[in-house]
ROMISE-868686 format. One record per residue (C-alpha): x, y, z; residue number from 1. Coordinates in nm, 4 decimals, m for minus. Layout:
<nodes>
{x=X | y=Y | z=Z | k=NUM};
...
</nodes>
This chain:
<nodes>
{x=m6.3371 | y=10.0139 | z=m14.1087 | k=1};
{x=m6.6512 | y=10.0723 | z=m14.2848 | k=2};
{x=m6.6433 | y=10.0918 | z=m14.6620 | k=3};
{x=m6.8206 | y=10.4047 | z=m14.8160 | k=4};
{x=m6.9756 | y=10.3716 | z=m15.1450 | k=5};
{x=m7.1175 | y=10.7124 | z=m15.1767 | k=6};
{x=m7.4539 | y=10.6375 | z=m14.9902 | k=7};
{x=m7.5520 | y=10.8826 | z=m14.7360 | k=8};
{x=m7.8584 | y=10.8867 | z=m14.4940 | k=9};
{x=m8.0947 | y=11.2002 | z=m14.4418 | k=10};
{x=m7.8444 | y=11.3455 | z=m14.2080 | k=11};
{x=m7.5380 | y=11.3126 | z=m14.4355 | k=12};
{x=m7.3716 | y=11.0200 | z=m14.2581 | k=13};
{x=m7.2397 | y=10.7252 | z=m14.4461 | k=14};
{x=m7.4461 | y=10.4081 | z=m14.4287 | k=15};
{x=m7.3421 | y=10.1199 | z=m14.2150 | k=16};
{x=m7.3174 | y=9.7676 | z=m14.3222 | k=17};
{x=m7.6151 | y=9.6949 | z=m14.1216 | k=18};
{x=m7.8158 | y=9.9758 | z=m14.2995 | k=19};
{x=m7.7327 | y=9.8231 | z=m14.6211 | k=20};
{x=m7.8474 | y=9.4792 | z=m14.5072 | k=21};
{x=m8.1951 | y=9.6345 | z=m14.3906 | k=22};
{x=m8.2132 | y=9.8278 | z=m14.7247 | k=23};
{x=m8.2068 | y=9.5048 | z=m14.9119 | k=24};
{x=m8.4642 | y=9.3591 | z=m14.6897 | k=25};
{x=m8.6884 | y=9.6429 | z=m14.7876 | k=26};
{x=m8.6194 | y=9.6006 | z=m15.1408 | k=27};
{x=m8.7021 | y=9.2436 | z=m15.1278 | k=28};
{x=m9.0489 | y=9.3076 | z=m14.9724 | k=29};
{x=m9.1210 | y=9.5597 | z=m15.2438 | k=30};
{x=m9.0202 | y=9.2837 | z=m15.4956 | k=31};
{x=m9.2474 | y=9.0393 | z=m15.3390 | k=32};
{x=m9.5379 | y=9.2963 | z=m15.2908 | k=33};
{x=m9.5172 | y=9.3760 | z=m15.6706 | k=34};
{x=m9.5701 | y=8.9999 | z=m15.7583 | k=35};
{x=m9.2479 | y=8.9698 | z=m15.9266 | k=36};
{x=m9.1732 | y=8.6289 | z=m15.7930 | k=37};
{x=m9.4860 | y=8.4832 | z=m15.9454 | k=38};
{x=m9.4132 | y=8.1702 | z=m16.1579 | k=39};
{x=m9.4531 | y=8.2233 | z=m16.5498 | k=40};
{x=m9.5436 | y=7.8685 | z=m16.6682 | k=41};
{x=m9.6799 | y=7.9747 | z=m17.0044 | k=42};
{x=m9.3483 | y=8.1449 | z=m17.0932 | k=43};
{x=m9.1291 | y=7.8368 | z=m17.0012 | k=44};
{x=m9.3553 | y=7.5777 | z=m17.1531 | k=45};
{x=m9.3475 | y=7.7752 | z=m17.4914 | k=46};
{x=m8.9587 | y=7.8340 | z=m17.4556 | k=47};
{x=m8.8656 | y=7.4838 | z=m17.3747 | k=48};
{x=m9.1000 | y=7.3166 | z=m17.6158 | k=49};
{x=m9.0072 | y=7.5642 | z=m17.8875 | k=50};
{x=m8.5963 | y=7.5064 | z=m17.8564 | k=51};
{x=m8.6615 | y=7.1253 | z=m17.8221 | k=52};
{x=m8.8772 | y=7.1198 | z=m18.1408 | k=53};
{x=m8.5968 | y=7.3255 | z=m18.3239 | k=54};
{x=m8.3449 | y=7.0895 | z=m18.2041 | k=55};
{x=m8.5411 | y=6.7824 | z=m18.3412 | k=56};
{x=m8.5717 | y=6.9724 | z=m18.6683 | k=57};
{x=m8.2071 | y=7.0499 | z=m18.6947 | k=58};
{x=m8.1207 | y=6.6902 | z=m18.6359 | k=59};
{x=m8.3759 | y=6.5768 | z=m18.8891 | k=60};
{x=m8.2026 | y=6.8237 | z=m19.1457 | k=61};
{x=m7.8684 | y=6.6580 | z=m19.0613 | k=62};
{x=m8.0143 | y=6.3299 | z=m19.2054 | k=63};
{x=m8.1894 | y=6.4981 | z=m19.4966 | k=64};
{x=m7.8890 | y=6.7052 | z=m19.6069 | k=65};
{x=m7.6316 | y=6.4182 | z=m19.5971 | k=66};
{x=m7.2617 | y=6.4539 | z=m19.6727 | k=67};
{x=m7.2304 | y=6.8271 | z=m19.7477 | k=68};
{x=m7.0176 | y=7.0977 | z=m19.5856 | k=69};
{x=m7.3452 | y=7.3031 | z=m19.5615 | k=70};
{x=m7.3949 | y=7.0832 | z=m19.2445 | k=71};
{x=m7.1491 | y=7.3130 | z=m19.0443 | k=72};
{x=m7.4330 | y=7.5878 | z=m19.0653 | k=73};
{x=m7.6658 | y=7.3107 | z=m18.8935 | k=74};
{x=m7.3778 | y=7.2521 | z=m18.6564 | k=75};
{x=m7.3614 | y=7.6301 | z=m18.5534 | k=76};
{x=m7.7352 | y=7.6427 | z=m18.5184 | k=77};
{x=m7.7357 | y=7.3410 | z=m18.2891 | k=78};
{x=m7.4624 | y=7.5303 | z=m18.0815 | k=79};
{x=m7.7074 | y=7.8174 | z=m18.0481 | k=80};
{x=m7.9868 | y=7.5838 | z=m17.9428 | k=81};
{x=m7.7647 | y=7.4194 | z=m17.6836 | k=82};
{x=m7.6826 | y=7.7509 | z=m17.5474 | k=83};
{x=m8.0506 | y=7.8398 | z=m17.5226 | k=84};
{x=m8.1242 | y=7.5137 | z=m17.3331 | k=85};
{x=m7.8321 | y=7.5965 | z=m17.1128 | k=86};
{x=m8.0098 | y=7.9293 | z=m17.0135 | k=87};
{x=m8.3341 | y=7.7453 | z=m16.9448 | k=88};
{x=m8.1436 | y=7.4836 | z=m16.7414 | k=89};
{x=m7.9859 | y=7.7583 | z=m16.5445 | k=90};
{x=m8.3181 | y=7.9208 | z=m16.4868 | k=91};
{x=m8.4661 | y=7.5853 | z=m16.3563 | k=92};
{x=m8.1750 | y=7.5394 | z=m16.1368 | k=93};
{x=m8.2621 | y=7.8867 | z=m15.9716 | k=94};
{x=m8.6141 | y=7.7768 | z=m15.9239 | k=95};
{x=m8.7617 | y=8.0272 | z=m16.1577 | k=96};
{x=m8.9764 | y=7.7833 | z=m16.3391 | k=97};
{x=m9.1735 | y=7.5798 | z=m16.1051 | k=98};
{x=m9.2878 | y=7.6545 | z=m15.7363 | k=99};
{x=m9.1508 | y=7.2941 | z=m15.6539 | k=100};
{x=m8.7703 | y=7.2564 | z=m15.5769 | k=101};
{x=m8.7947 | y=6.8978 | z=m15.6884 | k=102};
{x=m8.9516 | y=6.9871 | z=m16.0237 | k=103};
{x=m8.6933 | y=7.2608 | z=m16.0893 | k=104};
{x=m8.4021 | y=7.0324 | z=m16.0153 | k=105};
{x=m8.5359 | y=6.7445 | z=m16.2331 | k=106};
{x=m8.6216 | y=6.9777 | z=m16.5114 | k=107};
{x=m8.2619 | y=7.1251 | z=m16.4976 | k=108};
{x=m8.1033 | y=6.7893 | z=m16.4684 | k=109};
{x=m8.2906 | y=6.6398 | z=m16.7747 | k=110};
{x=m8.2188 | y=6.9469 | z=m16.9851 | k=111};
{x=m7.8464 | y=6.9600 | z=m16.8817 | k=112};
{x=m7.7744 | y=6.5894 | z=m16.9012 | k=113};
{x=m8.0019 | y=6.4511 | z=m17.1594 | k=114};
{x=m7.9998 | y=6.7432 | z=m17.4149 | k=115};
{x=m7.6795 | y=6.9253 | z=m17.3374 | k=116};
{x=m7.4469 | y=6.6366 | z=m17.2122 | k=117};
{x=m7.3538 | y=6.8268 | z=m16.9030 | k=118};
{x=m7.3932 | y=6.7289 | z=m16.5255 | k=119};
{x=m7.6589 | y=6.9186 | z=m16.3393 | k=120};
{x=m7.4601 | y=6.8631 | z=m15.9952 | k=121};
{x=m7.1294 | y=6.9908 | z=m16.1304 | k=122};
{x=m7.2891 | y=7.2979 | z=m16.2439 | k=123};
{x=m7.4767 | y=7.3616 | z=m15.9295 | k=124};
{x=m7.1715 | y=7.3435 | z=m15.7069 | k=125};
{x=m6.9699 | y=7.5840 | z=m15.9391 | k=126};
{x=m7.2543 | y=7.8247 | z=m15.9926 | k=127};
{x=m7.3785 | y=7.8610 | z=m15.6506 | k=128};
{x=m7.0201 | y=7.9445 | z=m15.5264 | k=129};
{x=m7.0122 | y=8.2029 | z=m15.8144 | k=130};
{x=m7.3394 | y=8.3665 | z=m15.6829 | k=131};
{x=m7.2210 | y=8.3761 | z=m15.3310 | k=132};
{x=m6.8994 | y=8.5296 | z=m15.3957 | k=133};
{x=m6.9067 | y=8.7007 | z=m15.7479 | k=134};
{x=m6.5448 | y=8.8008 | z=m15.8676 | k=135};
{x=m6.3885 | y=8.7273 | z=m15.5370 | k=136};
{x=m6.0455 | y=8.6288 | z=m15.5695 | k=137};
{x=m5.9668 | y=8.2686 | z=m15.4655 | k=138};
{x=m6.3376 | y=8.1761 | z=m15.4238 | k=139};
{x=m6.5315 | y=8.2695 | z=m15.7529 | k=140};
{x=m6.4527 | y=7.9590 | z=m15.9747 | k=141};
{x=m6.5687 | y=8.1570 | z=m16.2772 | k=142};
{x=m6.2571 | y=8.3919 | z=m16.2253 | k=143};
{x=m6.0222 | y=8.0981 | z=m16.1779 | k=144};
{x=m5.9053 | y=8.0080 | z=m16.5111 | k=145};
{x=m5.6030 | y=7.8228 | z=m16.6624 | k=146};
{x=m5.6244 | y=7.9969 | z=m16.9769 | k=147};
{x=m5.6832 | y=8.3497 | z=m16.8936 | k=148};
{x=m5.5469 | y=8.5801 | z=m16.6190 | k=149};
{x=m5.8801 | y=8.7439 | z=m16.5009 | k=150};
{x=m5.7241 | y=8.9274 | z=m16.2092 | k=151};
{x=m5.3831 | y=9.1093 | z=m16.1524 | k=152};
{x=m5.2896 | y=8.8546 | z=m15.8956 | k=153};
{x=m5.3565 | y=8.5709 | z=m16.1572 | k=154};
{x=m5.1297 | y=8.7723 | z=m16.3989 | k=155};
{x=m4.8402 | y=8.7786 | z=m16.1479 | k=156};
{x=m4.8283 | y=8.4222 | z=m16.1289 | k=157};
{x=m4.7846 | y=8.3715 | z=m16.5085 | k=158};
{x=m4.4455 | y=8.2883 | z=m16.6545 | k=159};
{x=m4.2921 | y=8.1970 | z=m17.0010 | k=160};
{x=m4.5510 | y=8.1331 | z=m17.2722 | k=161};
{x=m4.8259 | y=8.1685 | z=m17.0374 | k=162};
{x=m4.7150 | y=8.5244 | z=m16.9294 | k=163};
{x=m4.6792 | y=8.6064 | z=m17.3203 | k=164};
{x=m5.0334 | y=8.4779 | z=m17.3751 | k=165};
{x=m5.1659 | y=8.6895 | z=m17.0807 | k=166};
{x=m5.0276 | y=9.0005 | z=m17.2113 | k=167};
{x=m5.2298 | y=8.9524 | z=m17.5308 | k=168};
{x=m5.5028 | y=8.7595 | z=m17.3994 | k=169};
{x=m5.7887 | y=9.0133 | z=m17.4839 | k=170};
{x=m5.7071 | y=8.9478 | z=m17.8705 | k=171};
{x=m5.7184 | y=8.5792 | z=m17.8143 | k=172};
{x=m6.0182 | y=8.5877 | z=m17.6037 | k=173};
{x=m6.2667 | y=8.4866 | z=m17.8784 | k=174};
{x=m6.0710 | y=8.1957 | z=m17.9981 | k=175};
{x=m6.0175 | y=8.0782 | z=m17.6441 | k=176};
{x=m6.4037 | y=8.0857 | z=m17.5826 | k=177};
{x=m6.4408 | y=7.8343 | z=m17.8691 | k=178};
{x=m6.2693 | y=7.5819 | z=m17.6358 | k=179};
{x=m6.4998 | y=7.6670 | z=m17.3576 | k=180};
{x=m6.7521 | y=7.4155 | z=m17.4681 | k=181};
{x=m6.5014 | y=7.1340 | z=m17.4480 | k=182};
{x=m6.3766 | y=7.2484 | z=m17.1263 | k=183};
{x=m6.7456 | y=7.2336 | z=m16.9849 | k=184};
{x=m6.7928 | y=6.8824 | z=m17.1108 | k=185};
{x=m6.4647 | y=6.7530 | z=m16.9685 | k=186};
{x=m6.4923 | y=6.9342 | z=m16.6101 | k=187};
{x=m6.8450 | y=6.7978 | z=m16.5889 | k=188};
{x=m6.7484 | y=6.4331 | z=m16.6473 | k=189};
{x=m6.4274 | y=6.4625 | z=m16.4363 | k=190};
{x=m6.6612 | y=6.5733 | z=m16.1414 | k=191};
{x=m6.8975 | y=6.2948 | z=m16.2023 | k=192};
{x=m6.6318 | y=6.0180 | z=m16.1927 | k=193};
{x=m6.3951 | y=6.1649 | z=m15.9047 | k=194};
{x=m6.6038 | y=6.3590 | z=m15.6614 | k=195};
{x=m6.7524 | y=6.1997 | z=m15.3525 | k=196};
{x=m7.1240 | y=6.1976 | z=m15.2714 | k=197};
{x=m7.2764 | y=6.3094 | z=m15.5931 | k=198};
{x=m7.6440 | y=6.2934 | z=m15.5831 | k=199};
{x=m7.7995 | y=6.0987 | z=m15.8777 | k=200};
{x=m7.4522 | y=6.0232 | z=m15.9912 | k=201};
{x=m7.5375 | y=5.6966 | z=m16.1717 | k=202};
{x=m7.8409 | y=5.8661 | z=m16.3273 | k=203};
{x=m7.6695 | y=6.1637 | z=m16.4570 | k=204};
{x=m7.3812 | y=5.9509 | z=m16.6056 | k=205};
{x=m7.6431 | y=5.7260 | z=m16.7775 | k=206};
{x=m7.8403 | y=6.0279 | z=m16.9309 | k=207};
{x=m7.5010 | y=6.1859 | z=m17.0506 | k=208};
{x=m7.3886 | y=5.8469 | z=m17.1921 | k=209};
{x=m7.7187 | y=5.8170 | z=m17.3776 | k=210};
{x=m7.7232 | y=6.1690 | z=m17.5079 | k=211};
{x=m7.3393 | y=6.1447 | z=m17.6309 | k=212};
{x=m7.3874 | y=5.7962 | z=m17.7835 | k=213};
{x=m7.7170 | y=5.8892 | z=m17.9629 | k=214};
{x=m7.5713 | y=6.2188 | z=m18.1027 | k=215};
{x=m7.2336 | y=6.0847 | z=m18.2122 | k=216};
{x=m7.3995 | y=5.7705 | z=m18.3634 | k=217};
{x=m7.6264 | y=5.9805 | z=m18.5720 | k=218};
{x=m7.3450 | y=6.2128 | z=m18.6940 | k=219};
{x=m7.1100 | y=5.9339 | z=m18.7791 | k=220};
{x=m7.3529 | y=5.7337 | z=m18.9655 | k=221};
{x=m7.4854 | y=6.0077 | z=m19.1790 | k=222};
{x=m7.1478 | y=6.2003 | z=m19.2329 | k=223};
{x=m6.8054 | y=6.1122 | z=m19.3325 | k=224};
{x=m6.5666 | y=6.0812 | z=m19.0483 | k=225};
{x=m6.3714 | y=6.4093 | z=m19.1216 | k=226};
{x=m6.7110 | y=6.5923 | z=m19.1629 | k=227};
{x=m6.8504 | y=6.4509 | z=m18.8575 | k=228};
{x=m6.5441 | y=6.5612 | z=m18.6354 | k=229};
{x=m6.5755 | y=6.9154 | z=m18.8003 | k=230};
{x=m6.9510 | y=6.9219 | z=m18.7138 | k=231};
{x=m6.8858 | y=6.8405 | z=m18.3551 | k=232};
{x=m6.6241 | y=7.1047 | z=m18.3327 | k=233};
{x=m6.8340 | y=7.3745 | z=m18.4820 | k=234};
{x=m7.1197 | y=7.2874 | z=m18.2567 | k=235};
{x=m6.9280 | y=7.2715 | z=m17.9399 | k=236};
{x=m6.7242 | y=7.5800 | z=m18.0240 | k=237};
{x=m7.0524 | y=7.7626 | z=m18.0845 | k=238};
{x=m7.1914 | y=7.6654 | z=m17.7699 | k=239};
{x=m6.8794 | y=7.7495 | z=m17.5638 | k=240};
{x=m6.8624 | y=8.0921 | z=m17.7268 | k=241};
{x=m7.2166 | y=8.1838 | z=m17.6397 | k=242};
{x=m7.1985 | y=8.0490 | z=m17.2941 | k=243};
{x=m6.8666 | y=8.1578 | z=m17.2115 | k=244};
{x=m6.9396 | y=8.5110 | z=m17.3672 | k=245};
{x=m7.2613 | y=8.5614 | z=m17.1465 | k=246};
{x=m7.0374 | y=8.5390 | z=m16.8449 | k=247};
{x=m6.7576 | y=8.7514 | z=m16.9808 | k=248};
{x=m6.9929 | y=9.0243 | z=m17.0675 | k=249};
{x=m7.1643 | y=9.0306 | z=m16.7254 | k=250};
{x=m6.8587 | y=9.0054 | z=m16.5059 | k=251};
{x=m6.5071 | y=9.0401 | z=m16.6745 | k=252};
{x=m6.4001 | y=9.4038 | z=m16.6253 | k=253};
{x=m6.6029 | y=9.4541 | z=m16.3174 | k=254};
{x=m6.4169 | y=9.5125 | z=m15.9815 | k=255};
{x=m6.2712 | y=9.2095 | z=m15.8129 | k=256};
{x=m6.2819 | y=9.1644 | z=m15.4455 | k=257};
{x=m5.9677 | y=9.0585 | z=m15.2430 | k=258};
{x=m6.0145 | y=8.7252 | z=m15.0620 | k=259};
{x=m6.0124 | y=8.9092 | z=m14.7141 | k=260};
{x=m6.2580 | y=9.1629 | z=m14.7870 | k=261};
{x=m6.6279 | y=9.1188 | z=m14.6943 | k=262};
{x=m6.9249 | y=9.3146 | z=m14.8412 | k=263};
{x=m7.2922 | y=9.2914 | z=m14.7605 | k=264};
{x=m7.5055 | y=9.1062 | z=m15.0040 | k=265};
{x=m7.6582 | y=9.4282 | z=m15.1875 | k=266};
{x=m7.3304 | y=9.5877 | z=m15.2760 | k=267};
{x=m7.1621 | y=9.2607 | z=m15.3428 | k=268};
{x=m7.4054 | y=9.1660 | z=m15.6151 | k=269};
{x=m7.4577 | y=9.5053 | z=m15.7746 | k=270};
{x=m7.1015 | y=9.6131 | z=m15.7716 | k=271};
{x=m6.9615 | y=9.2941 | z=m15.9376 | k=272};
{x=m7.2048 | y=9.2716 | z=m16.2102 | k=273};
{x=m7.2775 | y=9.4522 | z=m16.5450 | k=274};
{x=m7.6048 | y=9.4668 | z=m16.7208 | k=275};
{x=m7.6471 | y=9.4681 | z=m17.1008 | k=276};
{x=m7.8770 | y=9.6974 | z=m17.2825 | k=277};
{x=m8.1948 | y=9.4830 | z=m17.3542 | k=278};
{x=m8.2898 | y=9.4297 | z=m17.6965 | k=279};
{x=m8.3641 | y=9.1481 | z=m17.9465 | k=280};
{x=m8.0018 | y=9.0604 | z=m17.9939 | k=281};
{x=m7.9040 | y=9.0701 | z=m17.6346 | k=282};
{x=m8.2321 | y=8.8539 | z=m17.5633 | k=283};
{x=m8.1058 | y=8.5938 | z=m17.7985 | k=284};
{x=m7.7416 | y=8.5760 | z=m17.6851 | k=285};
{x=m7.7905 | y=8.6103 | z=m17.3196 | k=286};
{x=m8.1131 | y=8.4581 | z=m17.2526 | k=287};
{x=m8.2360 | y=8.6992 | z=m16.9809 | k=288};
{x=m7.8833 | y=8.7520 | z=m16.8232 | k=289};
{x=m7.8649 | y=9.0882 | z=m16.9776 | k=290};
{x=m8.0262 | y=9.1752 | z=m16.6402 | k=291};
{x=m7.7297 | y=9.0214 | z=m16.4533 | k=292};
{x=m7.7628 | y=9.2737 | z=m16.1607 | k=293};
{x=m8.1228 | y=9.1850 | z=m16.0897 | k=294};
{x=m8.0456 | y=8.8104 | z=m16.1398 | k=295};
{x=m7.7740 | y=8.8230 | z=m15.8935 | k=296};
{x=m8.0053 | y=8.9997 | z=m15.6429 | k=297};
{x=m8.3148 | y=8.7879 | z=m15.6914 | k=298};
{x=m8.1907 | y=8.4819 | z=m15.8695 | k=299};
{x=m8.5561 | y=8.3212 | z=m15.8335 | k=300};
{x=m8.7257 | y=8.5861 | z=m16.0359 | k=301};
{x=m8.8544 | y=8.4444 | z=m16.3705 | k=302};
{x=m8.6962 | y=8.5911 | z=m16.6860 | k=303};
{x=m9.0058 | y=8.7766 | z=m16.8203 | k=304};
{x=m9.0251 | y=8.9570 | z=m16.4899 | k=305};
{x=m8.7042 | y=9.1040 | z=m16.4798 | k=306};
{x=m8.7343 | y=9.4235 | z=m16.6794 | k=307};
{x=m9.0041 | y=9.5300 | z=m16.4193 | k=308};
{x=m8.7667 | y=9.4178 | z=m16.1495 | k=309};
{x=m8.4788 | y=9.6351 | z=m16.3117 | k=310};
{x=m8.6944 | y=9.9568 | z=m16.2641 | k=311};
{x=m8.7249 | y=9.8858 | z=m15.8801 | k=312};
{x=m8.3472 | y=9.7971 | z=m15.8407 | k=313};
{x=m8.2130 | y=10.0993 | z=m16.0396 | k=314};
{x=m8.4268 | y=10.3399 | z=m15.8352 | k=315};
{x=m8.2999 | y=10.1816 | z=m15.5059 | k=316};
{x=m7.9349 | y=10.1958 | z=m15.6049 | k=317};
{x=m7.9808 | y=10.5471 | z=m15.7249 | k=318};
{x=m8.1367 | y=10.6310 | z=m15.3696 | k=319};
{x=m7.8323 | y=10.4703 | z=m15.1877 | k=320};
{x=m7.5641 | y=10.6038 | z=m15.4477 | k=321};
{x=m7.4574 | y=10.2531 | z=m15.5393 | k=322};
{x=m7.2968 | y=10.2511 | z=m15.8777 | k=323};
{x=m7.5022 | y=10.0606 | z=m16.1240 | k=324};
{x=m7.3307 | y=9.9449 | z=m16.4383 | k=325};
{x=m7.5046 | y=9.8822 | z=m16.7768 | k=326};
{x=m7.3379 | y=9.9178 | z=m17.1288 | k=327};
{x=m7.4185 | y=9.8223 | z=m17.4756 | k=328};
{x=m7.3298 | y=9.4784 | z=m17.6171 | k=329};
{x=m7.0437 | y=9.6374 | z=m17.8236 | k=330};
{x=m6.9385 | y=9.8471 | z=m17.5264 | k=331};
{x=m6.9286 | y=9.5574 | z=m17.2938 | k=332};
{x=m6.7109 | y=9.3698 | z=m17.5470 | k=333};
{x=m6.4682 | y=9.6442 | z=m17.5869 | k=334};
{x=m6.4374 | y=9.6648 | z=m17.2204 | k=335};
{x=m6.3788 | y=9.2976 | z=m17.1590 | k=336};
{x=m6.0906 | y=9.2992 | z=m17.4228 | k=337};
{x=m5.9389 | y=9.6207 | z=m17.2808 | k=338};
{x=m5.9476 | y=9.4836 | z=m16.9245 | k=339};
{x=m5.8109 | y=9.1328 | z=m17.0159 | k=340};
{x=m5.5140 | y=9.3093 | z=m17.1997 | k=341};
{x=m5.4493 | y=9.5596 | z=m16.9293 | k=342};
{x=m5.4571 | y=9.2791 | z=m16.6596 | k=343};
{x=m5.2215 | y=9.0793 | z=m16.8637 | k=344};
{x=m4.9814 | y=9.3791 | z=m16.8561 | k=345};
{x=m5.0419 | y=9.3936 | z=m16.4725 | k=346};
{x=m5.1988 | y=9.7285 | z=m16.5057 | k=347};
{x=m5.4332 | y=9.7551 | z=m16.2185 | k=348};
{x=m5.5172 | y=10.1363 | z=m16.2235 | k=349};
{x=m5.7879 | y=10.1683 | z=m16.4959 | k=350};
{x=m6.0253 | y=9.9055 | z=m16.3233 | k=351};
{x=m5.9439 | y=9.9626 | z=m15.9769 | k=352};
{x=m6.2411 | y=9.9212 | z=m15.7452 | k=353};
{x=m6.2869 | y=10.1944 | z=m15.4772 | k=354};
{x=m6.3536 | y=9.9079 | z=m15.2361 | k=355};
{x=m6.0343 | y=9.7614 | z=m15.3146 | k=356};
{x=m5.8583 | y=10.0931 | z=m15.2966 | k=357};
{x=m5.9914 | y=10.1585 | z=m14.9483 | k=358};
{x=m5.9062 | y=9.8256 | z=m14.7952 | k=359};
{x=m5.5540 | y=9.8061 | z=m14.9676 | k=360};
{x=m5.4835 | y=10.1718 | z=m14.8560 | k=361};
</nodes>
C-alpha cells in the first residue's frame, strides 16, 4: 500500500514511490548544476590547520601550567578540539574535502586514529549503516543503545533497574552523554581487535597506540596521578558530550521506522532528520551538522555549500508536501528530553510518525 505524505501531483493524485525517486533525481541534477558539489580546499585547509595548531597550543599550555586544577579548563578545551576534528574526519570520510577517494580516506584515517584515537574503519561501518537506514529499528546502529531506550520497542524490553532508568532517561541524558566518549574509544578498539578483514588494521592500531601513548605519557609526566586521571575524564567527557549531543539533536525525537517498512531515499532522509537553526553557536557545536537534512540527502556536499543547498531542498520539500523539520538549539534539546522520557514511559502517541501509523494501521 503506498504511503501518503501529503504530496500531490498537478491533478491532485498522491505521488507514487517512483515519482518520489524521480523527484530526487531532478533535485540532484539541480544541485550539481548549481555547483554545490565543488570542493572547497581553502576552507578545509584553514580549518584542519587551525584546529591542529590550537591542539598543539593547548598541549603546550599543559606543560607550562604544571600541577594546577586550572588544567581541567584546558582538558575541556581539548575535548572541544577533538570534537571539531571529529567533524572534519567525518567530512573527509564522506569525500567532502578532496576529489580523490583515497586522499579523503587517508585524511579521515589520520585525523581519527592519530589525533582522536578512534578507528576510521569502525566509524565508517557504523556511520554508513546509519546513513542508509536513519532511525530504522533493528538496523540503524545509532538508535541501538545499551544505556538509553531510543524507541518504544526498546523500552518494552527493559526490566528492573534498566526500566526505572528508562522512565527517567531524559533527565539523565546529559550525564550519560559524558560517557559516550569512553564508549567510542572502547567500541573502536574492540572492533579493531575482533572483527575480520579490517583494511589497514595494523596501521590503525599503530596510529592509535602512538596517539594514546604520547598523550598519556605527557599528562602523567606533567601532572600528579589524580590530576592526570581527572584531566582525561574531563577531556573524554567533553568530547563525548559534544559528539553524542550532535547526533541527539539531529535525530532523537524524529520518527522511527519499523524494520519491515521501506521508504524511498528522499522521504527516508528528510523525515528522519532534524535541522538546527544556523548561527555561530550551532556552527561551533555541530560543525555543519545543523544542516542535517541536506547532509543526509547529499553527504558529499562540502560544509560551506550547505546553506545554499538548504534553500534548494526546502523549496523542493515544500512543493512535494514533505515535512521539513528545523528547530532552535534550545527547542531541539527540549524535544529530545521530552521524547526520551515519553519513550521510557512507553508513550508512543506524542511522536507517532504518520508513516508508522499507516503501516501499523
